[in-house]
C-alpha positions in Angstrom: 24.7 4.0 -6.1 23.9 7.7 -6.9 21.9 9.9 -4.5 18.6 9.8 -6.4 18.6 6.0 -6.7 19.4 5.8 -3.0 16.5 8.2 -2.2 14.1 6.2 -4.3 15.2 3.0 -2.4 14.8 4.6 1.0 11.3 5.9 0.1 10.2 2.5 -1.2 11.5 0.7 1.8 9.8 3.1 4.3 6.4 3.1 2.5 6.5 -0.7 2.3 7.3 -1.0 6.0 4.4 1.3 6.9 2.1 -0.6 4.6 2.7 -3.8 6.7 1.6 -2.0 9.9 -2.1 -1.9 9.0 -3.9 -3.2 12.1 -7.4 -3.6 10.6 -7.9 -6.4 8.2 -10.8 -4.5 6.6 -8.3 -1.8 5.4 -5.9 -2.4 2.6 -2.6 -0.4 2.4 -1.4 0.2 -1.2 1.9 1.6 -2.2 2.3 3.6 -5.4 5.8 3.9 -6.8 6.0 6.2 -9.9 9.8 6.1 -10.5 9.5 8.0 -13.8 7.9 11.0 -12.3 9.4 10.4 -8.8 6.1 10.3 -7.0 5.5 7.9 -4.1 2.4 7.3 -2.0 0.9 5.0 0.6 -2.8 5.0 0.7 -5.4 3.2 2.8 -8.5 1.8 1.1 -11.4 -0.2 2.5 -14.6 -0.1 4.5 -15.2 0.1 8.3 -18.8 -1.0 8.7 -20.7 1.2 6.2 -18.1 3.9 6.2 -15.6 4.2 3.3 -12.0 4.5 4.3 -9.8 6.1 1.7 -6.8 8.4 2.3 -3.3 9.3 1.5 -1.1 8.4 4.5 2.3 9.3 2.9 3.1 11.2 -0.2 6.6 12.0 -1.2 8.1 13.4 -4.4 11.7 13.8 -5.5 12.0 17.3 -7.1 15.4 18.9 -8.0 17.4 16.3 -6.1 15.4 16.8 -2.9 12.7 14.7 -1.1 9.5 16.7 -0.8 7.2 15.4 1.8 3.7 16.4 0.6 1.7 14.4 3.2 2.8 12.7 6.4 0.1 11.0 8.4 2.6 9.0 10.6 3.2 9.6 14.3 7.0 9.6 14.2 7.4 11.6 11.0 8.9 10.3 7.9 11.5 13.2 7.8 13.0 11.8 11.0 13.3 8.3 9.5 14.9 9.7 6.3 17.5 11.6 8.5 18.2 8.4 10.4 18.9 6.7 7.0 21.5 9.4 6.2 19.5 11.9 4.1 20.7 15.4 4.9 18.1 17.7 6.3 18.9 20.2 3.6 17.7 17.7 1.1 14.3 17.2 2.7 11.5 19.7 2.1 8.4 19.7 4.4 6.1 20.7 1.6 3.0 20.4 3.9 4.3 23.5 5.8 3.5 26.9 4.3 6.5 28.2 2.3 6.9 31.2 4.5 7.3 29.1 7.6 9.7 26.5 6.3 12.7 28.7 7.2 11.9 28.1 10.8 12.4 24.3 10.5 15.7 22.4 10.4 14.9 21.3 6.9 15.2 22.7 3.4 13.1 25.7 2.4 12.7 24.5 -1.2 
């Protein structure tokens, strides 16, 4: 299996696992897998009393053979999970960090 195919599978598995962790039956977790554009999201949708719940929990893209984490609303951090699965830190970009500060992380700059 080539690297990009493996990255896609890791991302799909992680997002699907997180989708199963929704604790509130009024909230629906939806995964979005765009394998043509290599964009992947986990969103929450629903209502809590009269308040609308909608938000992106996880958003990852594969750009230039690297995983770009655009949004990470998890406690553990999806980057750590990816590293545990064997993805090298130099192939993970913390895109939610400002570009000028990425050099101070253990992960890719871009």
